[in-house]
N, C-alpha and C positions, 0 to 999 in steps of 0.2 A: 571720252564725254568730256566737254568743257561747258564750264557755268558762266553764262553772259547776264548782264544788265542792260535791259532794253527801255529808252524812254520815249513816251509819246505825249505830245501835247493834247490838253483836253479840256472845255470849258466846264466849269463849276456843276452848269446846268446839265450835261451831257454826263458827266461823271456821275452825279447822283442816281439818275435813271439807271446806269449801266451797273454801279455798284451795288443798288437793290435797297430795301430794308434792312437794315443792319448789315450791311455788306452782303445777303445772301448770294446774290450771283455772280460775285466775283469770289466768293470763298468754293463755289462748287468749280468755277474754272480753276483755282488754286489745287484743292484737291484731284479734280481729274487729271490735269496736267503737270502736278508736282512742282509748282512753281510759286513764288510768291508775287503777289501784286498789292503795291503802297501807292498811295496818289501823294504827292507833295508840290503843294504850290503850283496848281495846274497842269502837273505833268504826274503821269501815270509812270511807274517802275515795275517791270517785269523782270523778276532774276530766276534762273532755273537753268538746267540743261538747253544747251543750245537750241536744239528742234523742239522740243515742249515750250520754249520762251517766245518760239518765232510763230508757234501756232498760237499761243493764247494771244501775241499780240495782232493775229490775224481776226482771229474771234473779238477781240476787244475793237479793232478797227470795223468791221462789219456791224457790230453793235452801235457803233458810234453813227455809221451810215444809218441805224434804223432810226435812231434817236433823232437825227438832222432832220428826217423825213416827216417826223411829227407822229410817229407811230410811240406805242408804248412798248415797253420791254418785259417780259412776264416770264 
């Protein structure tokens, strides 16, 4: 098992929606997938075991697409 760090570009608007109030949504992703998700200057950095980090990246990408369509994330 190797640990990786993946980076994704994201606008602040979508980042706020995806992370949720008090980062509640991203904390659930971190807990469920045992990864760390950090936002830095328009980039989201996901660190963890490779398969878990890839899965978190896919989830965040899907949530970003939902946000781009104008839908609320709950």
